[in-house]
ROSE-4610 file (N, C-alpha, C; in Angstrom, 1 decimal, always signed):
// ROSE-4610
residu = [M/M/M/A/A/A/L/L/L/Y/Y/Y/D/D/D/R/R/R/K/K/K/I/I/I/L/L/L/K/K/K/L/L/L/T/T/T/W/W/W/Q/Q/Q/T/T/T/S/S/S/N/N/N/E/E/E/G/G/G/T/T/T/K/K/K/K/K/K/V/V/V/K/K/K/L/L/L/K/K/K/N/N/N/T/T/T/T/T/T/D/D/D/V/V/V/L/L/L/H/H/H/R/R/R/M/M/M/G/G/G/D/D/D/Q/Q/Q/W/W/W/V/V/V/R/R/R/D/D/D/A/A/A/K/K/K/K/K/K/A/A/A/L/L/L/V/V/V/A/A/A/G/G/G/D/D/D/K/K/K/V/V/V/A/A/A/S/S/S/G/G/G/R/R/R/L/L/L/K/K/K/D/D/D/S/S/S/L/L/L/G/G/G/V/V/V/N/N/N/L/L/L/K/K/K/V/V/V/K/K/K/N/N/N/D/D/D/T/T/T/I/I/I/I/I/I/Q/Q/Q/M/M/M/A/A/A/M/M/M/M/M/M/G/G/G/E/E/E/P/P/P/Y/Y/Y/G/G/G/P/P/P/Y/Y/Y/V/V/V/D/D/D/Q/Q/Q/G/G/G/V/V/V/Q/Q/Q/G/G/G/A/A/A/G/G/G/P/P/P/F/F/F/T/T/T/P/P/P/P/P/P/K/K/K/N/N/N/P/P/P/S/S/S/G/G/G/K/K/K/S/S/S/T/T/T/K/K/K/P/P/P/Y/Y/Y/T/T/T/N/N/N/R/R/R/A/A/A/P/P/P/D/D/D/S/S/S/P/P/P/F/F/F/K/K/K/F/F/F/G/G/G/S/S/S/K/K/K/T/T/T/G/G/G/K/K/K/G/G/G/K/K/K/I/I/I/R/R/R/E/E/E/G/G/G/I/I/I/L/L/L/G/G/G/W/W/W/L/L/L/R/R/R/T/T/T/K/K/K/R/R/R/F/F/F/Q/Q/Q/F/F/F/R/R/R/D/D/D/D/D/D/A/A/A/G/G/G/R/R/R/F/F/F/M/M/M/S/S/S/Y/Y/Y/E/E/E/Q/Q/Q/M/M/M/S/S/S/Y/Y/Y/P/P/P/I/I/I/S/S/S/R/R/R/N/N/N/V/V/V/Y/Y/Y/R/R/R/Y/Y/Y/G/G/G/I/I/I/E/E/E/P/P/P/F/F/F/P/P/P/F/F/F/I/I/I/K/K/K/K/K/K/P/P/P/W/W/W/E/E/E/A/A/A/A/A/A/W/W/W/R/R/R/R/R/R/W/W/W/N/N/N/G/G/G/K/K/K/L/L/L/A/A/A/G/G/G/A/A/A/W/W/W/K/K/K/V/V/V/D/D/D/I/I/I/R/R/R/T/T/T/Y/Y/Y/M/M/M/D/D/D/S/S/S/N/N/N/E/E/E/F/F/F/P/P/P/T/T/T/K/K/K/F/F/F/K/K/K/I/I/I/K/K/K/I/I/I/E/E/E/A/A/A]
num = [1/1/1/2/2/2/3/3/3/4/4/4/5/5/5/6/6/6/7/7/7/8/8/8/9/9/9/10/10/10/11/11/11/12/12/12/13/13/13/14/14/14/15/15/15/16/16/16/17/17/17/18/18/18/19/19/19/20/20/20/21/21/21/22/22/22/23/23/23/24/24/24/25/25/25/26/26/26/27/27/27/28/28/28/29/29/29/30/30/30/31/31/31/32/32/32/33/33/33/34/34/34/35/35/35/36/36/36/37/37/37/38/38/38/39/39/39/40/40/40/41/41/41/42/42/42/43/43/43/44/44/44/45/45/45/46/46/46/47/47/47/48/48/48/49/49/49/50/50/50/51/51/51/52/52/52/53/53/53/54/54/54/55/55/55/56/56/56/57/57/57/58/58/58/59/59/59/60/60/60/61/61/61/62/62/62/63/63/63/64/64/64/65/65/65/66/66/66/67/67/67/68/68/68/69/69/69/70/70/70/71/71/71/72/72/72/73/73/73/74/74/74/75/75/75/76/76/76/77/77/77/78/78/78/79/79/79/80/80/80/81/81/81/82/82/82/83/83/83/84/84/84/85/85/85/86/86/86/87/87/87/88/88/88/89/89/89/90/90/90/91/91/91/92/92/92/93/93/93/94/94/94/95/95/95/96/96/96/97/97/97/98/98/98/99/99/99/100/100/100/101/101/101/102/102/102/103/103/103/104/104/104/105/105/105/106/106/106/107/107/107/108/108/108/109/109/109/110/110/110/111/111/111/112/112/112/113/113/113/114/114/114/115/115/115/116/116/116/117/117/117/118/118/118/119/119/119/120/120/120/121/121/121/122/122/122/123/123/123/124/124/124/125/125/125/126/126/126/127/127/127/128/128/128/129/129/129/130/130/130/131/131/131/132/132/132/133/133/133/134/134/134/135/135/135/136/136/136/137/137/137/138/138/138/139/139/139/140/140/140/141/141/141/142/142/142/143/143/143/144/144/144/145/145/145/146/146/146/147/147/147/148/148/148/149/149/149/150/150/150/151/151/151/152/152/152/153/153/153/154/154/154/155/155/155/156/156/156/157/157/157/158/158/158/159/159/159/160/160/160/161/161/161/162/162/162/163/163/163/164/164/164/165/165/165/166/166/166/167/167/167/168/168/168/169/169/169/170/170/170/171/171/171/172/172/172/173/173/173/174/174/174/175/175/175/176/176/176/177/177/177/178/178/178/179/179/179/180/180/180/181/181/181/182/182/182/183/183/183/184/184/184/185/185/185/186/186/186/187/187/187/188/188/188/189/189/189/190/190/190/191/191/191/192/192/192/193/193/193/194/194/194/195/195/195/196/196/196/197/197/197/198/198/198/199/199/199/200/200/200/201/201/201/202/202/202/203/203/203/204/204/204/205/205/205/206/206/206/207/207/207/208/208/208/209/209/209/210/210/210/211/211/211/212/212/212/213/213/213/214/214/214/215/215/215/216/216/216/217/217/217/218/218/218/219/219/219/220/220/220]
x = [+63.5/+63.6/+64.0/+63.9/+64.7/+65.0/+66.1/+66.2/+66.4/+66.1/+65.3/+66.2/+66.3/+66.5/+67.2/+68.9/+70.1/+70.6/+70.7/+71.0/+72.3/+73.3/+74.8/+75.1/+75.5/+75.1/+76.5/+77.7/+78.5/+79.2/+80.1/+79.5/+81.5/+81.8/+83.0/+82.6/+84.3/+84.0/+85.8/+86.0/+87.2/+88.1/+89.2/+90.3/+91.3/+92.0/+93.6/+93.0/+92.8/+92.0/+91.0/+90.5/+89.0/+89.2/+88.2/+88.0/+89.1/+89.2/+89.6/+89.2/+87.8/+88.0/+87.7/+88.0/+87.6/+86.3/+85.2/+84.1/+83.1/+82.4/+81.3/+80.4/+79.3/+78.7/+77.0/+77.7/+76.2/+75.3/+74.8/+73.5/+74.0/+74.9/+73.2/+73.1/+73.8/+72.4/+71.8/+71.2/+69.8/+69.2/+69.9/+69.0/+68.6/+69.5/+69.3/+68.2/+68.2/+67.5/+65.7/+65.9/+64.9/+63.8/+65.3/+64.9/+64.0/+65.2/+64.6/+62.3/+62.6/+60.8/+59.5/+61.0/+59.3/+59.9/+60.8/+60.3/+59.6/+59.6/+58.6/+57.9/+57.3/+55.8/+55.3/+55.9/+55.4/+54.6/+55.9/+55.7/+54.4/+54.0/+53.3/+51.5/+52.2/+50.4/+50.2/+51.5/+51.4/+51.2/+51.6/+50.5/+49.0/+49.0/+47.4/+46.2/+46.9/+45.7/+45.8/+46.7/+46.9/+46.1/+45.2/+44.8/+45.3/+47.1/+48.0/+48.0/+47.0/+47.7/+46.7/+46.3/+45.2/+45.3/+46.8/+46.7/+47.3/+48.1/+48.9/+50.4/+50.4/+51.8/+53.5/+52.8/+54.0/+54.0/+52.8/+53.2/+53.5/+53.5/+53.5/+55.3/+55.6/+57.0/+58.0/+58.2/+58.5/+59.5/+60.7/+62.0/+62.6/+63.4/+64.4/+66.2/+67.7/+68.3/+69.5/+69.9/+71.0/+72.5/+73.3/+74.6/+75.7/+76.3/+77.3/+79.4/+79.8/+80.6/+82.1/+81.9/+82.9/+82.5/+83.6/+82.9/+82.5/+82.4/+82.2/+81.2/+81.3/+79.9/+79.1/+78.2/+76.2/+75.7/+75.5/+74.1/+72.7/+71.1/+70.1/+69.5/+68.5/+67.8/+66.5/+65.4/+64.2/+64.2/+63.6/+63.7/+62.1/+62.1/+60.4/+60.1/+58.9/+58.4/+59.3/+60.0/+60.9/+60.7/+59.0/+58.5/+57.5/+58.4/+58.4/+59.1/+59.6/+60.4/+59.9/+59.2/+58.1/+56.8/+56.5/+55.7/+55.6/+56.7/+57.6/+57.7/+58.1/+58.9/+58.2/+57.0/+56.8/+57.4/+56.4/+56.9/+56.8/+57.7/+57.5/+56.8/+55.7/+54.9/+55.9/+55.5/+56.0/+55.6/+55.0/+53.7/+53.2/+52.8/+53.0/+52.6/+52.7/+51.7/+50.9/+50.8/+50.1/+49.2/+47.9/+46.6/+46.0/+45.6/+45.2/+44.3/+44.4/+43.4/+42.1/+41.3/+40.5/+39.2/+38.4/+37.7/+36.8/+36.4/+34.8/+35.8/+37.0/+38.1/+38.0/+37.9/+37.5/+39.1/+40.0/+41.8/+40.9/+42.2/+42.5/+43.6/+43.7/+45.2/+45.3/+47.3/+48.0/+48.2/+48.5/+48.3/+49.3/+49.4/+50.6/+51.5/+52.8/+53.4/+53.9/+53.1/+52.3/+53.3/+54.4/+56.2/+57.5/+57.2/+58.2/+59.8/+59.9/+61.3/+61.6/+60.9/+61.2/+62.1/+63.6/+64.4/+63.4/+62.2/+62.3/+60.8/+61.1/+60.5/+59.8/+58.4/+57.9/+58.6/+58.9/+59.5/+60.8/+61.5/+62.8/+63.9/+62.7/+63.2/+64.3/+63.6/+64.7/+63.9/+62.0/+61.6/+60.9/+60.5/+60.1/+59.4/+58.1/+57.1/+55.6/+55.0/+54.2/+53.5/+53.0/+52.0/+50.4/+49.9/+48.8/+47.9/+50.0/+49.2/+49.7/+49.8/+50.0/+48.8/+48.5/+46.8/+45.6/+45.4/+44.9/+44.6/+45.8/+46.2/+45.0/+45.8/+45.1/+43.5/+42.6/+41.9/+40.9/+41.4/+40.6/+40.6/+41.2/+41.9/+40.9/+40.6/+40.0/+38.7/+37.6/+36.6/+36.0/+36.5/+35.6/+35.2/+34.0/+33.8/+33.7/+34.1/+33.7/+32.4/+31.2/+30.3/+30.4/+30.3/+30.2/+29.3/+29.3/+28.1/+27.1/+26.6/+25.2/+24.8/+26.3/+25.5/+25.6/+26.8/+27.2/+28.2/+28.6/+29.8/+30.8/+31.4/+33.1/+34.1/+34.4/+35.1/+36.1/+37.0/+38.6/+39.4/+39.3/+40.2/+40.0/+38.6/+38.5/+39.1/+38.5/+39.4/+40.8/+41.4/+42.7/+43.0/+43.1/+43.9/+43.4/+42.7/+42.4/+43.5/+43.2/+43.9/+45.3/+46.1/+47.3/+47.7/+47.6/+47.5/+47.5/+46.4/+46.7/+48.0/+48.4/+49.8/+50.0/+50.9/+52.0/+52.2/+51.5/+51.6/+52.1/+51.0/+51.5/+52.0/+52.2/+53.0/+52.0/+53.1/+52.6/+52.9/+52.0/+52.1/+53.3/+54.3/+55.0/+53.9/+54.2/+53.7/+54.9/+55.5/+56.5/+56.3/+56.3/+55.9/+57.1/+58.9/+59.9/+60.4/+60.5/+61.0/+60.8/+59.1/+59.2/+58.5/+58.7/+58.2/+60.0/+61.0/+62.2/+62.7/+62.3/+62.6/+62.2/+60.9/+60.3/+61.1/+61.2/+62.6/+63.7/+64.0/+65.4/+66.0/+64.5/+64.3/+64.1/+63.8/+62.8/+64.2/+65.6/+65.8/+67.7/+68.0/+69.4/+70.4/+69.7/+70.2/+69.8/+69.6/+69.7/+70.3/+70.8/+72.0/+73.0/+73.5/+74.9/+74.3/+74.1/+74.0/+74.5/+74.1/+74.4/+75.9/+76.0/+77.4/+78.3/+78.4/+79.3/+79.0/+77.8/+78.1/+78.8/+78.5/+79.6/+81.0/+81.7/+82.5/+83.2/+83.1/+83.2/+83.9/+82.7/+82.8/+84.2/+83.9/+85.2/+86.6/+87.0/+88.3/+89.0/+90.3/+90.6/+91.0/+91.8/+92.0/+93.2/+93.4/+94.4/+94.7/+93.4/+92.6/+91.8/+90.7/+89.2/+90.2/+89.7/+90.1/+88.5/+89.0/+88.6/+87.2/+87.8/+86.9/+86.7/+85.3/+85.1/+83.7/+83.2/+82.6/+81.9/+80.8/+79.9/+79.7/+79.2/+79.0/+78.2/+77.0/+76.4/+75.9/+75.9/+75.3/+74.6/+73.3/+72.8/+72.0]
y = [-4.4/-5.6/-6.2/-7.2/-7.8/-9.5/-10.2/-11.4/-12.7/-13.5/-14.7/-16.0/-17.0/-18.4/-18.4/-17.7/-18.0/-19.5/-19.3/-20.8/-20.5/-21.3/-21.4/-22.5/-22.6/-23.6/-23.4/-25.0/-25.1/-26.4/-26.0/-27.2/-26.8/-28.2/-28.7/-30.0/-30.2/-31.1/-32.2/-33.0/-33.6/-34.0/-32.8/-32.6/-32.0/-31.8/-31.2/-29.6/-29.3/-27.8/-26.8/-27.0/-27.2/-25.2/-24.5/-22.9/-22.3/-22.8/-21.9/-20.4/-20.1/-18.8/-18.0/-19.3/-19.0/-19.4/-20.6/-21.2/-19.7/-19.3/-18.4/-19.1/-19.0/-19.7/-19.5/-19.7/-18.7/-19.8/-20.9/-21.8/-22.4/-22.5/-22.5/-21.8/-20.1/-19.0/-19.2/-19.9/-19.1/-20.7/-21.8/-23.0/-22.2/-21.6/-21.3/-19.8/-19.3/-18.4/-19.0/-19.6/-20.5/-21.5/-21.7/-23.0/-21.5/-20.4/-19.4/-18.9/-19.0/-18.7/-19.7/-20.8/-21.9/-21.1/-20.9/-21.0/-20.1/-18.8/-18.0/-17.7/-18.6/-18.8/-20.0/-20.7/-21.8/-21.3/-20.4/-19.5/-19.0/-18.3/-17.0/-17.7/-19.3/-20.2/-20.6/-20.9/-21.7/-20.3/-19.3/-17.7/-17.9/-17.9/-18.0/-18.9/-20.1/-21.7/-21.8/-21.2/-20.7/-19.9/-18.5/-17.7/-16.5/-16.3/-15.6/-14.6/-14.2/-12.7/-11.9/-11.0/-10.3/-8.7/-8.2/-6.9/-7.2/-8.5/-9.0/-8.5/-8.0/-7.1/-8.2/-9.4/-10.6/-11.1/-11.5/-12.2/-11.1/-10.3/-9.1/-9.0/-8.8/-8.2/-10.2/-10.7/-12.2/-12.2/-12.4/-12.2/-13.2/-13.1/-14.0/-13.0/-13.2/-12.6/-13.5/-13.6/-14.1/-13.5/-14.4/-13.8/-15.1/-15.0/-16.3/-14.9/-16.0/-15.7/-15.8/-16.6/-17.5/-19.0/-19.5/-20.4/-22.0/-21.7/-22.7/-22.5/-21.4/-20.8/-19.4/-20.1/-19.0/-19.3/-17.6/-17.8/-17.2/-18.2/-18.2/-17.5/-16.5/-16.0/-15.8/-16.3/-15.1/-13.9/-12.9/-11.5/-10.9/-10.2/-9.9/-8.6/-9.0/-8.5/-8.5/-7.8/-8.3/-9.2/-9.3/-10.2/-12.1/-11.8/-12.9/-13.8/-14.3/-15.4/-15.8/-14.7/-15.2/-16.2/-15.2/-16.2/-17.9/-17.9/-19.5/-20.1/-19.5/-20.6/-20.2/-19.2/-18.9/-18.7/-17.9/-17.4/-18.5/-18.3/-18.9/-17.3/-18.5/-17.8/-17.2/-16.1/-15.5/-16.7/-16.9/-17.9/-17.0/-17.9/-19.0/-19.6/-21.0/-22.3/-23.1/-22.7/-23.5/-23.0/-22.9/-22.4/-21.8/-20.6/-20.4/-21.8/-21.3/-22.6/-22.3/-23.5/-23.6/-23.5/-22.5/-22.2/-23.2/-24.0/-24.9/-26.3/-26.1/-27.4/-28.6/-28.2/-29.4/-28.7/-30.0/-29.8/-29.3/-28.9/-28.4/-28.9/-27.9/-28.8/-28.1/-28.3/-27.6/-26.6/-25.9/-24.1/-24.8/-24.4/-24.6/-24.2/-24.5/-23.1/-23.0/-22.3/-23.2/-23.1/-22.6/-23.1/-22.4/-24.0/-24.0/-24.6/-24.5/-25.0/-23.6/-22.3/-21.2/-20.7/-19.5/-18.6/-17.8/-17.3/-16.3/-16.4/-15.6/-15.5/-14.1/-14.1/-13.0/-13.3/-11.4/-11.5/-11.4/-11.3/-11.9/-10.2/-9.1/-7.8/-7.4/-8.9/-8.5/-8.0/-7.7/-7.4/-6.1/-5.6/-4.0/-3.8/-4.7/-4.5/-4.2/-4.0/-3.8/-4.6/-5.5/-6.7/-6.2/-5.3/-5.1/-4.7/-3.6/-3.2/-3.4/-3.9/-5.4/-6.5/-7.0/-7.5/-6.4/-5.2/-4.4/-3.6/-4.0/-3.8/-5.0/-6.2/-7.4/-7.4/-6.8/-7.2/-5.8/-5.0/-3.8/-4.5/-5.2/-6.0/-6.6/-7.7/-8.6/-8.3/-7.1/-6.6/-7.4/-8.4/-9.2/-9.0/-8.7/-8.8/-9.5/-9.6/-10.3/-9.8/-10.6/-9.8/-10.2/-9.2/-9.4/-10.1/-10.6/-11.3/-10.2/-9.2/-9.1/-9.2/-9.7/-9.9/-8.9/-7.7/-6.7/-6.8/-6.2/-6.1/-5.8/-5.5/-5.5/-3.9/-3.6/-2.3/-3.8/-3.1/-3.5/-2.5/-1.9/-1.6/-2.6/-2.8/-4.0/-5.2/-5.6/-7.3/-6.7/-6.1/-6.5/-6.3/-6.0/-6.2/-8.4/-8.4/-10.5/-11.1/-10.4/-11.6/-11.2/-10.3/-9.8/-11.0/-10.6/-11.5/-13.0/-12.6/-15.1/-14.8/-14.3/-14.5/-14.1/-13.7/-13.0/-14.1/-14.6/-15.6/-17.4/-17.3/-18.8/-18.7/-17.6/-17.4/-17.9/-17.6/-17.7/-19.3/-20.0/-20.9/-21.0/-21.6/-22.1/-21.9/-21.4/-21.5/-21.9/-22.7/-22.9/-22.3/-20.7/-21.1/-21.0/-20.1/-20.3/-22.0/-22.2/-23.8/-24.5/-25.6/-26.5/-25.8/-24.4/-25.0/-24.8/-24.7/-24.5/-26.4/-26.6/-28.0/-28.8/-27.9/-28.4/-28.6/-26.7/-26.7/-27.4/-27.6/-28.8/-29.7/-30.3/-31.8/-31.8/-30.5/-30.4/-29.8/-29.2/-28.7/-28.7/-29.6/-29.8/-30.4/-31.6/-32.3/-31.8/-30.9/-29.8/-29.1/-28.2/-27.5/-27.8/-29.4/-30.2/-30.4/-30.6/-31.2/-29.5/-28.6/-26.8/-26.8/-26.6/-26.7/-26.9/-28.6/-29.3/-29.2/-28.5/-27.7/-27.0/-26.1/-24.6/-25.0/-26.0/-26.3/-27.3/-27.8/-28.2/-26.7/-26.0/-25.0/-23.5/-23.9/-22.6/-22.9/-24.2/-24.5/-25.3/-25.0/-25.5/-27.3/-28.1/-29.3/-29.7/-28.7/-28.7/-28.6/-28.2/-28.3/-29.3/-29.2/-30.4/-31.7/-32.2/-33.5/-34.4/-35.6/-36.7/-37.6/-37.5/-38.1/-37.6/-37.2/-36.5/-36.6/-36.3/-36.3/-34.8/-34.1/-33.2/-32.6/-32.8/-33.1/-31.1/-31.1/-29.9/-29.7/-29.0/-29.3/-27.9/-28.4/-27.1/-26.0]
z = [+2.2/+2.6/+3.4/+3.9/+4.7/+3.7/+4.0/+3.7/+5.0/+4.0/+5.2/+5.0/+5.8/+5.3/+4.5/+4.7/+3.6/+3.3/+2.2/+1.8/+1.0/+1.7/+0.4/+0.0/-1.4/-2.1/-2.3/-1.9/-2.1/-2.8/-4.4/-5.5/-5.8/-5.0/-5.7/-5.8/-7.3/-8.1/-7.0/-7.5/-7.5/-8.0/-7.8/-9.5/-7.8/-7.8/-7.9/-7.3/-8.4/-9.1/-8.4/-7.3/-6.9/-7.0/-6.8/-7.1/-7.6/-9.0/-10.1/-10.0/-9.7/-10.2/-11.2/-12.5/-14.0/-13.9/-14.0/-14.6/-14.6/-15.5/-15.2/-15.9/-14.5/-14.2/-14.8/-16.5/-17.0/-17.1/-17.5/-17.6/-16.0/-14.9/-13.4/-13.0/-13.8/-13.0/-13.9/-14.8/-15.2/-14.8/-13.8/-14.3/-12.3/-11.8/-9.9/-10.2/-11.2/-11.3/-11.7/-12.6/-12.3/-11.1/-10.3/-9.0/-8.0/-8.2/-7.6/-7.6/-8.9/-9.3/-8.6/-8.9/-8.7/-6.5/-6.4/-4.6/-4.5/-5.1/-4.4/-5.2/-6.2/-6.6/-6.0/-5.0/-4.4/-2.3/-2.6/-1.0/-1.3/-2.4/-2.5/-2.6/-3.9/-3.8/-1.5/-0.7/+0.4/+0.9/+1.0/+1.8/+1.4/+0.5/+0.0/+0.2/+0.8/+0.9/+1.9/+3.1/+4.4/+5.1/+4.2/+4.4/+5.7/+4.5/+5.3/+4.4/+3.4/+3.1/+3.3/+4.7/+5.4/+4.2/+4.2/+3.1/+2.3/+2.0/+1.0/+0.5/+2.3/+1.6/+1.7/+2.5/+2.3/+1.5/+0.9/-0.9/-1.4/-1.6/-2.2/-3.0/-1.8/-1.2/-1.4/-1.3/-2.2/-2.9/-2.7/-4.3/-3.3/-4.5/-4.4/-4.6/-3.4/-3.5/-4.1/-5.0/-5.7/-5.9/-5.0/-4.8/-5.4/-6.6/-6.0/-6.3/-5.3/-4.7/-5.4/-6.3/-6.8/-7.9/-8.4/-9.3/-8.3/-7.0/-6.5/-5.3/-5.0/-3.6/-3.9/-3.8/-4.5/-3.1/-2.6/-1.9/-2.2/-1.5/-2.8/-0.9/-1.4/+0.2/-0.2/+0.1/-0.1/+0.7/-0.3/+0.2/+0.7/+1.5/+1.4/+2.5/+3.5/+5.1/+5.8/+6.9/+8.2/+8.4/+9.0/+10.1/+8.9/+8.0/+7.2/+7.8/+8.4/+9.0/+10.4/+10.9/+12.2/+11.8/+10.7/+10.0/+10.1/+8.9/+8.8/+9.4/+11.2/+12.2/+13.3/+13.4/+14.4/+15.4/+16.8/+17.8/+19.0/+19.8/+21.4/+21.9/+23.4/+23.9/+25.3/+25.5/+26.8/+27.7/+28.0/+29.6/+30.3/+31.0/+32.1/+31.0/+31.1/+29.7/+31.5/+32.4/+33.8/+34.8/+33.9/+33.8/+35.6/+34.9/+36.8/+37.3/+38.8/+39.4/+39.3/+39.1/+38.1/+39.8/+39.4/+40.7/+41.0/+39.8/+40.3/+40.6/+40.8/+41.3/+40.1/+39.4/+38.2/+37.7/+37.5/+36.8/+35.2/+34.6/+33.7/+33.2/+31.2/+30.9/+30.8/+31.3/+30.9/+29.3/+29.6/+28.0/+27.1/+25.9/+25.2/+24.6/+24.5/+23.6/+22.2/+21.4/+19.9/+18.8/+19.5/+18.8/+19.1/+20.2/+20.9/+21.2/+19.0/+18.8/+17.6/+18.3/+17.3/+17.7/+16.8/+17.3/+18.6/+17.5/+18.1/+19.4/+20.3/+21.7/+21.3/+22.7/+22.9/+24.4/+24.6/+25.6/+26.3/+25.1/+25.4/+24.5/+24.7/+24.4/+23.5/+22.0/+21.0/+20.0/+20.0/+18.8/+19.3/+18.4/+18.2/+19.6/+19.7/+21.0/+20.2/+19.4/+18.9/+18.9/+19.2/+19.4/+18.6/+19.5/+20.0/+18.5/+17.8/+17.2/+15.3/+15.4/+14.3/+14.4/+16.0/+15.9/+15.3/+15.9/+15.4/+14.1/+13.4/+11.7/+10.8/+11.9/+11.2/+11.2/+12.2/+12.6/+12.0/+11.7/+10.6/+8.9/+8.8/+7.6/+7.2/+8.3/+8.2/+8.2/+9.5/+9.0/+9.5/+10.9/+11.6/+12.8/+13.6/+15.2/+16.2/+17.1/+18.4/+18.7/+19.9/+20.3/+21.8/+22.9/+24.3/+24.8/+26.0/+26.3/+26.7/+26.6/+26.2/+25.1/+23.8/+22.5/+21.1/+21.7/+21.5/+20.6/+19.2/+18.4/+19.4/+19.4/+20.1/+19.3/+19.7/+19.4/+18.4/+17.3/+16.8/+18.0/+18.8/+20.0/+21.1/+22.0/+22.5/+22.3/+21.2/+20.8/+20.6/+20.3/+20.2/+22.0/+22.7/+23.9/+24.6/+24.2/+24.7/+23.5/+22.3/+21.6/+21.7/+21.9/+21.6/+22.6/+24.0/+25.8/+24.6/+24.9/+24.4/+23.2/+21.9/+21.3/+21.6/+22.9/+23.8/+24.8/+25.3/+26.6/+25.7/+24.7/+23.8/+22.7/+21.8/+21.0/+19.5/+18.3/+17.1/+16.4/+16.4/+15.8/+13.9/+14.0/+12.6/+11.3/+9.9/+8.9/+7.5/+7.7/+7.0/+5.4/+5.7/+3.3/+2.5/+3.8/+3.2/+3.0/+4.3/+4.7/+3.0/+3.2/+3.0/+0.9/+0.3/-0.9/-1.1/-0.9/-0.2/-0.8/+0.3/-0.6/-1.5/-1.6/-3.0/-4.1/-4.3/-5.5/-5.6/-4.7/-4.0/-4.9/-4.7/-5.2/-6.7/-6.8/-8.6/-9.3/-8.5/-9.5/-9.2/-7.8/-7.7/-9.3/-9.1/-10.9/-11.9/-12.1/-13.2/-12.8/-12.0/-11.5/-11.8/-11.0/-11.6/-13.0/-13.5/-14.8/-16.0/-15.5/-15.9/-15.8/-14.3/-13.3/-14.3/-14.9/-15.3/-17.2/-17.4/-18.8/-18.9/-17.7/-17.6/-17.0/-16.7/-16.2/-17.5/-18.7/-19.9/-21.1/-20.6/-21.7/-21.0/-20.2/-20.1/-19.0/-18.6/-18.5/-19.9/-19.7/-21.0/-20.8/-21.4/-21.5/-20.8/-19.6/-18.9/-17.8/-17.7/-16.0/-16.0/-16.6/-17.0/-16.7/-15.7/-15.9/-16.1/-16.4/-17.7/-16.8/-15.3/-14.7/-13.1/-13.3/-11.8/-11.5/-10.1/-9.3/-9.0/-9.5/-8.5/-7.2/-6.6/-5.1/-5.1/-4.5/-4.0/-2.3/-2.1/-0.6/-0.5/+0.1/+0.6/+1.7]
């Protein structure tokens, strides 16, 4: 499994004793687990709603990796099948995006890169180069077929070539099943997270270290 989109949570408070590494984050960790559960649950719902569950492998693989480094640094990350980030952020096409000359003389609109802001790009030689194999597997799972000009059903092999060529040239549109559920989970739980962390500080720091007035700040 691969880790996606790591979130580093920095919990700091206004006191001269920041980063004591003495606070046991029991209540904080409980909230983080519930926030992670919502993140995963909503991500799975998004994949189902967006018809992104051809085999179900991606949906079934999702989980959250949680690491507490000390009392101020926590790392959360979605984890699952390695291709998850490509679905979430899309993949830039390799181009060209200018259409070939139209024999009829009529003007044609330029082709569009489907994921111009994605960090991933076809033709960059950073992937495994198995687009057609993935398309072929997807077609077999979906079990639908195109017809050719004569009205005959095309084989999955025949269909895989034009589809994979189209995907390679123009890319894959982003489907933010990781990002949007994270934003929703953060909105719901960041206040509860601050409250739980405050309880942990009160419980595990003695009166000499615990400030009478302090302000908690959480960054993600």
